[in-house]
N, C-alpha and C positions, 0 to 999 in steps of 0.2 A: 634564517637560523645560522647562516655562515658568518654573520656579523656579531657585534657586541651590543647588548641592550642595557640601558641604565635601569637597574632593578628597583632602586629606591626612589625613583621619580616616575612621573607619568610619561616622560619623553623617551624616545628610543634612538640609540646611536648605532648606525651601521658604518663600520670602518671602511668597508668597500661596497658602498651601496650601489655602484654602477653595475657590478657583476653579481653581487650578492651571493658569492661562492661559499660553499661549505669549507670548513677547515678540517683537515684530516691529520690525526696524530698517529704516526707510523714509525716503525724501527728505522733508524738513520741509515744503516747499511743497506736495508732493503730498497729504500728510496735512492740512495747514492749509486748502487750498482745499475739500476735501471736508467737513471738520468745520464750517467757517464756513457753508457753504451748507446743510448739513443742520440745524444748530442755529439759523441766522439771527443768530448772535452773532459779530461779527468779533473780539471779545476772546476769547470762548470759554474753554474750560478752560485754565488756566495750567499749563504744564509746568515741570519742574525743570531749569534749564539747567546745562550743563557745558561748559567750555572745555578742549580737548585741547592738550597740550604734550608735547614730547619727554621721554622717560624712559629709565631703564636698569634692567635686572634685576640689575646688579652695580655696587656703588658703591666697590669697592676700588681699589688703585693701578693695577690692570691694566684699568681700566674701558674705555678706548678700544679696546685689543686685543680684549677680550671682546666688545664690541659688534660688531666687524668679523666675528668668527668665529661669533657666536651665530646660531642659526636661528630665533630668536623676534623677533616684532615687539612692542616695548615702548613705551608712552606713558602719560601721566597724564591724569586727568580732574579738573579743579578746579571745584567748585561755585561758580556766579556768583550772588550774592544780588541784584544790581541789574539783571540782564538781563531780568527780566519786564517792566519799564517799556519797555525798548527794543523788546520784542516787540510791545507794544501800539502803538507808534509806527511799526511796520513797518520798523525799521532792521535786522532780522535775518531770516533765512529766505529771502533773495532769491537768494543765490548757491547754487551746487551743493555747497557745503561745509557745509550745515546739514542735520542729520538729526533724526529723531524716533524715540523708543521708544514703541510703542503696544501695547495688549493685542490679543488675537485678535478680540474683538468689534469694537473700533475699526477694525481692519484690514479686516474683512469689510464693515463699513459704508462705509468709504472705497472699497473695490472696487465696491460697488453704485453709489455716486454717480458715480464715474468711468465705469463701464460705461454707465449710463443717459445720461450727458451726451454720450458718444461716439456713441450709437446711439439716435435718437429714432423709429426706424421699427419698433419692436417691438410696436406696437399694444397697449400696456399689458401685454405679456408679462412673464415672470419675468426676473429678473436672471441673466445668463449670463456667468460669468467667462471671458474669452478666454484664448487660449494664452499670450500675453505677460503676462497677469496671474498665472496659476497656475504655469507652468513656471519662472518666474524667482524662485522661492522656494527657498532652500537654507539649511541650518543652518551656523552658525559658532560654534565653541567659544572662549570667552574665559575667562581666569583673572584674577580680580580680587583685589586685596590692599588692605587698609586701611592707609594711610600714617600715620606718626606725626603729620604735620602735619594740622591739622583741615581737613575738607571736601575731601580729596583721595583719589581712588581710583587705585590703580595697575592698569594693564591690560596683560596679556601674552597674545599670540596665538601659539601654538606650532605648528610643523609636525607635532609628534607627535600633536596633538589633531585636526588637520584634514588633509583630503586636499590634495595639492599644488596643484591648480587653485584650490580655495577659499582656500588660504593666499595664493596669488598675487593673487587678487582683494582679499583683506583688506589686503594691502600697498598697493594702489592707493587703496582707500577711506580707510584710516587713515594716510595719509602726512601727518604733521603738521610736517614740516620746512619746507615752502615756504609753505603757506597755513594760516590759522586754520581750525579745525574745531570746530563746536559740535554738541552732542547735547542734545536736549530730551526729557526723560522725562515722557511723559504717562501711562505705565502705572502709575507709583507703585512700581515694583519696587525702586528704589534707596533708598527712604526708610529701609528697615530697616538699610541699611549704616551709617547714622549714629546708630543707637540706642546706648544706653550699653553694652549687652552686646557689641556688635560693636566698639566703640571699644577695649575692653579686650583684643581679640585681638592676638597678636603680629604684627608686620609681615611675617614670613616665612611666615605661613599664607595659603593661597590658597583662593578659592571659585570653583567652576566654573559659568559661566553660558552657556547655549546661546541664541543669538539666531537668529531666523528672518529672514534678510536678503531684502529684496524691492526690486526696481526698481533695483539698483545693479550688475548684472553685464552683461557683453556677452552678449546672448542667443544661446544655442547653437541654430543652426538644425538641422533634421533633415538627415541626409546626403542624403536624396532631394531636398532643396531645396524642399519644399512642406509646408504644414500640412494635416493631415487634418481630416475632419469632426468636429463635436462629437459626443461619445459619452456613454453613460450612466455618468457618473462623479459624484463628489460631494465636497463640502467637509465638514469636521467641524462639529459643533455646539458653540457656546459661549455661555454666559450667556443662555439663553432664545431664541437665534436658531434658527428652524426651517429647516433646510437640506435640500432635496430634490434628487433626481437626475434626475427625469423631466420637468423643465420645467413643473412645476405652479406656477401664479402665486402671488405672495405674498399676505399677509393684510392689507396696508396699514399695518402697524405699522412705525414707524421702526427698531425694534430687532428685528423678526421678519420675515425674508424668506427666499426660497428660491433655491437656486443650481442652475443647470444647468451644472456645470463641464465643462471640455473635457479630452479625452484625445487625445493626438496619436500619429501613426504615425511611426516612424523607428527607426533602429538606434542612435541616440544619445539618451540621456535624462538630463536634469539631475536631480540629487538633489532630492527633494521633490515630484515629479510625483504627482498625486493617485492613490491606490489602488496605487501601486507601492512598497509598504512590506513588507518581509519580517518574518518571525517568528523569533525566536531559538530555537535548539534547546536545550532544557533538559536534554537527555540522553535519546536515543531517542524524542524527541517529533516526529520528522518525519512520522509518520503523522497526528498531530493537526494539525500545521501545514498539511499538504496538504489535508485535509478542510476546515479553517477558511478557507483562501484561496479555495477554490471557493465556499463559502457567502457569504463577505463580499463577493464580486463578483457575487452574484445580485441583479439590479437592484431588484426589488420589496422584497427584504429590506433592502437598503441604504437605500432611501427610508424604510422603516418604522422602522428602528432609529436613524436620524438625526432622526426626528420625536419627538413626545411619546409614545413607546411605553409609558412608565411608567404611563399611565392605564389600560392594559389588563392589567396584571399581576394575575393571579388568586391572591391569598394564601390563599384558602379551598379550593383544589382539593386534595383528599387525594392525587391522583395526580401533582400537581406538586411543585415544589421551592421553594415560597414565593417564586418569582420570582428566586431567586439565580442560576440558570443563565442566565435571560434577561438579567438585569442585567450579569452578567459578560461575556456574549457581546456585548451592546450597547456596553458600555464599550470592549471590545477593538476592535470594528468602528469606533468613532469615532476611536480612536487610529490605526488603520491608514489611515483616510481623511483624517486631518488634514493640512493643507499642511505640507510640509517635514519630515514625520515621519521619524525614524530607526527602524531595526528594533525591533520591540516584543517584550518578554519576556512571554509570556502566563502568568505565574506565578499570578495571581489566578484566571484561568480554569481552569488546571490543578488548583489546589487545590480549587475548587468541583467540578470533574469527578471528582476522586478521592473527594470526600466523598459524592457522590450515586451514583457508579458505581465502586465499589471495584475492579472488574476493570481499571480504567485507572490505578490508583494505582501508585506506584513509577516505575521508569524502564526497564521492559521494552518491547520493540517490540510493537505491536498492529496491528490491522487498521483501516485508515482507514474502510472501509465500516461496520464495526461501530460505530465512534465516530460516524459520520454518522447511523446509524440511531438511536442513543441520543439524539443532540443534537436531531435533528428532532422526535422524540417528546417530549423534555423541553421544548423551546421551545414546542411546541404546548400542552402541559399548563400551563406557566407563563403562557401568554398566552391561555388559553381564555376567551372572552368569556361563556361559559355558567357562571354562578355556581352554579346548582343544576340538575343534570342530571335531566330527567324520565324516567320509566319509559316505554320504548317496546316495544310488543309486535310481534314480527315476524309478518307475515301471509303465508300462502301465496298464490302467484299465482292459483290457481283458474282457470286458462285465460285470465287477462287478458293484454293485450298487454305485451310485454317493456318497452316504453318507459314504460308506466304503472307497472309494478312497480318498474322501476329508479328512477324519480323518487320513488316512495314510500320506497324504501330510502335514497335520498340525503337526502331531507328528514328522515327519522328520524335519519340520521347527523349532519346539521347541527344538529338539536335538542339534541344532546349534545356536539357538537364544532364549535366556531366560533372560528377563530384565523387569523392571517396565514399560518400554515403550511398550514392547510386551504385557504385561499383560493388559495395559490400552488402548493403541492406535491402535493396529493392528487387522485387520479383514482379511477376505479371499474372493477372487474372484473365480468364476467358469468361465474359459475361454474356449470357444468352437471354433475350427477352422474346416472349411469344404473345402476340395479341390474342385475347380470348374470343374475338369476334371474327376477324379475317384470317387468323393463324399466321400473320406476318411474323417472320423470324428476323431479329436484329442481333448481330454478334459484334461485340467490341472486345478489345484487349487492353486492359487498363493496368497501370503499375500499382504496386502496393508496397508499403514500408513494413507492415506487420500484419498479423492475423489476429482478429478479435473473435474468439470462439465462444459461443454460448455454452452453458452448462445444462445439458438436457437432464431432466429429472428422472431418476431411476426408481423412485419410490412414489407412493401416493400420500395424500394428505388426509388426516382424520379431522372431521369437523362435527361439532355437536350443535343441533338446533332444537328448539322447543316447538312442537306442533300443537296448535290450539284449534279445536273444532267448534262449530256453532251448534252442534246437536246435543250439547249438554255433557259430553264426555270429558274426563279429566285431562288437562294438558299433560303431555308426556315428552321427555327429551328423546331425541333420536340421534345416534352417532352413526355417521356414514363415512365412506371412503371414496375420495374423488382424486383424479389426477392433479398433481400439484400445479401443473401449468395449464389446467383445464379452464373451461368457460363456465359461465353461470348456468347454462343449459345442462352441463354435466351434473351440477349439484341438484337441480330440480329433478332430473331423471333418477338419481340415486335416492333422493329423499322420497320420491313418489313410490318407489319400490319398498323402502323401509317402512313407511306408514300405511302401505296397502291402499294407496289412493285409487278411488273408483274412477271409472271412465267418465262419469258426469261431474267430476270434481276437479278443482284446480287449486294451486297453492299461491298465496300472496306472501312473499317473504319481505320482512322489514328488519332494520336494525333498531334496537331499543336502547335508549340512553337516558338516564335520569327520569325514568317512568314516562318517557315520551318516545314517539316514533321519530327517529332521527332522519331516516331515509327509507325509501322503498327500492328494492333491488329487482328490477323488472326487465333489464336488457339482457337477452340470452347470450349475446356475444361478449359481454363484459368478462374480464379476466378474474379468476378467483384470487389472484394476488391482491386485489383491492380489499379483500377480507382479512383483517388482522386476527391473530390468535385471541386477543383480549376482547374482541367484539362479542356482543350478545344478540343472537338472531332468533326471530320468531317467525314461524310459517303458519299462516292462517289458512285453514282448510275451508274452502268456499264452494258453492255450487257453480258449475261451469255454465249452465244454461241461463244463468241470470247475470251475465257479464255486463249488460247494459243497465242493470239496476243500480241505484246508488248504494254507497257503503256508509255504514255508521261506525265511527271510531270513537269508542268510549274511553275517557281518561278519568281517573279517580282522584278525589281530593278529600282529605280528612279535615274535620273541624275540631280543633283542639282548644279547650278552654284553659286560660291562664289567669293568674292573679298577680298583678304588678302593682305594688304599693297599695295593696288592699282593694284594687279595682279589678273587676272581672273583664278580661279581654279574650278575643278569639284569634286563633292563628290557623291559616290554611296551609296545608302541606300535601304535596303530591305523593302518591304511593301506588304500588302495584303495577301490573302489566296491562297495557292498553288492550282492550277487547274489540274485535271487529266482527260485524255481521252484515248481511244483506238486508236492505230495506225494500218494502213494496213500492211500487211506482208512486202511490199516493199514501201518505202516512201522517198521523197526528201524534200528539204527545202520549196518548195511551199506547199506541203501537211501539213507540220508542221505549217506554217503561217496561212493557211486556217482554220485548226482545232482550233488554238489559237483564231482567230478572232471570230469564232463561240462561243467559250466558253465565250468571252467577251461581247457578244451581250446583255445579261441581264443587264449589268451595264452601257449601253450607255444611255445618257441623251439628251434631245432636245437642239437645238442651243441656245446659250446664248442670242442672239439678239431677238429671238422669245420670250423667257421668259420675257425679259425686256419690250418688246412692248406690249404683251398681259397680262402681270402680271399673267402668268400661275400658277395655284395652284399645289400643290403636286398631287392632283387627276388627273389633266391634264397630268402631267409628267408621272404618272403611265399608263394612257391610251395610251400615245405615246409609252411608252416602250412595252406595250402589242401589239401594231400594229407591232412593229419590230419583236417581238417574233412570232407573227402569220405568218409573212413573212418567218421567219426561219423555222417554223414547216411545212409550205407549200412547202419548198424545193426550193424557188425561188432563182435566182442568187444573188439578193441583200442580201438575208439572209445569203448566204454562204460567201459573200464577201462584207462587209460594205463599202469598199472603192468605190464600184460601185453604192451605193445607192444615193438617192437624198441628203442625209445628209453626203455626202462624206467629206465635210469640217470638220465635227466633228470627223471623224475617223482618226486614225493614219495611215500615209502612210508607205510604205515599207521602205522609207528612215528614217522615224521617229523612228520606232521600230527596235531594233537590237537583233538578236537571237544568243545565244552562248551555246555550250555544257558546262555542269558543273557537279560537283559531287552531291551526294544525299543531302548534306547540303547546296548547293548553294554558297559555299565559294570560289570556284575556277572558274574563267572565262576561258573556253577553247577556242577552235577555233570557229570562227563565222560561222553560218549556212547560206549558200548562197541559193538563190532561186531554182536553178535547181540542186543543189548538193545532192547526195544521202547520207543519214546519217545512221550510224550504232550505235545501242544502246548496252547496257550491255547484253552479252550473259548469264551471271550468273543470273541476277535479272529480265531479260526481261523488263527492264525499261530504258527509255531515259530521262535524267534530262536536262531540258532546262532552261536557264536563259535569261529573256527578259528585256532589258534595255529600260526605258521609259524617254523621255524628260519631263521636269516638266510641260510644257504647255499642253501636252496631258493628263497628270494625272488629270488636272483641268476639262477636258471635259468628264470625266467618273465618275460615281457614285461609288467611291471606298469605300464608307462607308460599303457597304455590303461585300466588300473584307477584311476589317480590323476588324470589330466588331463581333467577335465570342463570343457567350455566354459560360459561364462556365457550367460544368456538373450540379453543384448545387450552386446557389448563396445564401450564408448564410448572414444574417444580423440580427441586433437586433430586427427588426420588423417581420422577418420570422423565427420563431423558429420551429425546428422539434418537432413533438409530442414525448412525453416521452414513450419509449417502456416499456412494462410490461410483465413479464413472471413468471409463477409459478415455485417454486423450484422443484416440482414434474416433470414439463415439462423438466427442465434441466436434471434431473435424467433419465427420459425416453430417452432423446436424447443421453445421455452417454451410456445407456445400449442397445441401438438399434443395430441390426446387420448392419455391413458395410464392404465393401471390404478393404483389406489392401492396402496401398499405394505402388507405385513402389519401394520405398526405403525399404519397410518392407516385402519383399517377404518371403513366408514360404516354407520350404523344405518338400515336401510330401514324406513320406517313401515308399509309394506305387508306385507313378509315378517316383520316383528317380530324381526329379528336383524341382527347385524353381517355385512357382506359386503364383498368386495373390488370395489368399484364402479369404473367408469371415470370419469375426470374430464377436463373440457375447459374451458379458460380462454379468454376473449375480452376484448379491450379495449372498454370501453363508453364511458367518459367520460375524456377526457384532461386532465391538469393544465396549467397555464401553464408551470410549470417541470418538465421530465421528467428524472428522475435514473435512469440505467441502470447497474446494477452487473453487471460481467462476472465470472462465477464462475470465477476462475482457480485458486482454492485448493480442493483436494479432500482429504477426510479419510477414513481407513479405520481398521480395527482395528490394522493392522500398519504403516501408513505415512502420511505427509503428502506432498502433491505440489503443485507449481505448474505450471499449463499455460502454456507460452510461445506459445500460438497468437496469430498476428497477426490482429486483427479489423479488417476494412476498414469503418470507420464514416463516414457522411457528415458533412461539416463545415458546408456551407452549405445543404443541402436534405435533411433527413430527412423523408420523406413516409410517413406511417402510414395513409393513406387505405385501403389494401388490407388493413389489419390491424384495423380498427375495425369492430365488429359493428353498431353503431348507425349505419346509413348515412344516416338522415334527420336526424341531429344537426347542429346549426349550429356546433359548435366546429371551429376550424381544426385540421388534422392535419399542418401543416408546422412544422418546427423547425430552428433553427440552433444549432450548438455554441458554447458560450461558456466552458467550463472542463473540464479533465480532471485527475483524480487518478491519478498514475502510481506503479507499484511496480517497482523494479529489483532484481534479485538473486533469491535463492532463498527457499524457504519458511522461516519462522521468523527471518528476518533481512532483509537488503536495505535499500533506502532509498526513501522516498517523496518525490515532488515534485508540483508542480501547474503546469499550463499554463492561462493565463487570456487571454481575448481582450480587447483594450483599444481597440477602434475601428478601422475600416477593415480592413486586412489584417494589423494588428499584433498579435502574440501575445507574451506574456512567460512566462518560466520562473521560477517561484517555488521556489527551492531553499533552504528555511529562511530565513536572513536575507539571502540574496543574490537579487537580481532581475535577470534578463538578458533582452534581446530575443531572440526565437527565430523562425526562419523557418517559414512555413506548411508546408513540406515535412517538418518535424520533428514535427508534431503527432501524426500517426499512427505508432504503434509497438506492438510486442508488450508494452510496459510499461503501456499504457492499462488502467486498472482500473475507475474510476468516471467515467461521462460525464455532463455537465450540458448539457441542451438547454433553450432558451427558445422559446416558441411565437411564430411570426410570422404576421401577417395578409397574405394574398396580395393 
């Protein structure tokens, strides 16, 4: 951005591509005073002078009218060959209409001199750019054209290239109608304009130049009317200048000094404030932008990457990336912290990332925490100060004090891992394993880069299931409350209470989909998270003492007649809820039909002619159904066989219903089951699957609504919103540190028992890092689904106190932290949008939304979108 680009073609021209410095437009006298004092030479470096004069972007016959209606500011710059002598005699640069073009290094040096001259009470401290030095930098886009007349540049400043406020300022600065205006180029950027190659360009071609304007605007005060304290911010590094952000004193060199730049509080911010630079979205890269903004605002990392970090790049580390990730990250950080920077396109960093981490290639959405994990590890390996890692043997504690063993582990870790990332971001766990058999205790002390905390559920989950009995009673929905993170046995227990399950009964729960049983849910240890809100579950109430008896699973199929091209055809269509019942050890076709008719009895409705004659209400129909049910419960013959009841005309006859063997999905119609024929079920599953074909006229005589309308586990709508869960960050930490058994896939080998066992594991915080990164595990994955937890985590902003959670009570490290950045995720799993909140001094926070940066109130920092929290340690 410090060079010139050809706007009207696809190529880009950098006049000083080696340094790629920014060009600053400053008052001439401000620059001259600083330069003469630093060099001790009143003559100093001679600049290339230009005199401004009115110009026009249109030279045709309508020139005057075009100038009136044009939204562009146009003038010419004529090179003055004799003005250098006048400069030495002090005849120019006195008025406010003389300006200078200087490089970034020159501008920073001038800032240092002016700051030191204004404040002599720093006791030799480092240079600190004040608010009116830094915030008054803003970019201005100029379009330059080479005129046919020698030594003349045409300048056009357009509203299309600049925001309205900056264009208004430019009109005041470059008003050449009333007074003379001179510009002195000390940067050398304009020399190439007059090379032979550029002279041959057509006059209608333009080059785009971005100036960093300093000291020439009406300073915009904060709306609160006051300036905030100096904060941990930073200037960019250019031409060997070492710029730091924590107030470290300079090294005495005239060209190498350190800057403690200022950041201000307020709801209004001028473009170019340090550190308030966005990152362009390259296509679903908001996850990357969010994580990067949090890292590039980490104080010690900013200090480090604006210094001479290149000396620590480890090119010999086989676990590293030859320093390429570190260099790409450092280059991007410097661009983001440069004065007057516009949004940065992180293409170089993205390409390096895709090269060394192919999972982040392309333009799919990813997890900001996964990127952060890779980047921290990659930066550590690229910057590892250990060139040759020694072999370290891990020794058992042998009853030694924990602090002694922990220090030994830590020193062994540092012997192989020593980088700025270890210095700032790594802490230490105490991990305790206990064998459940011999009670052997194994204690290790392992490093960590961040904490991944679970979100314990503070509420329960409401689930609705349909209970179907085999005694002829009507199926009924039951809504129960279970722990959201509970097991399947929790659901069975709650449902048994809800339906008043008897001691000699059991429940067989199945998921029904498309009128078929999709799966049976029979594992007590399975997690309830496997059940989605949109699932439809049925609990079949069966006799417990007959667990070895085979099951009959009835599925229903309607026979619909259709006429196609005048020909009668039949179509088979599944309908209704599958019915389940126990079978006797030996059974034939008659037994199967009798059991099926008993299961159908709750769905039988009165005769249609009786309903029409008496206009029977729904209540009468229910009473009629109850009478039938009572008959069934009394064990009467008519209850067992509706065909022999007085309503036999309403019941399907043996000729009407056809029974077939089928598979578990009901897709295959096997052999027809005859009345006296013995039937053999599946020996493996102990289940007989029966497909029953219904004529259409018989379906109309049964209340099949109960068979077809199954409620969902949880019916969500705009009117029924779930309550927002809330949990404290401390509760998340306690859940993370609590003792728990290892999973079957993480068995531990006990050295005493000489075998793998499911040991119990307990984690404790032992050594805390300077920068504590906390990952909230909002995303959960299972075999059947992915889910995001919208739990609201109440996390401290100003005072995170971990003293009660640190096992090493005699340690001297401080346990108090303050929040300085948050990576947020909005939306659902597999999509959504990432942003970052960053603290910038005082009570001022900013929302980094890709290329856009906005002030944000303190009350907006906490939300259910918070995903990764960044804390820095404070000394009490």
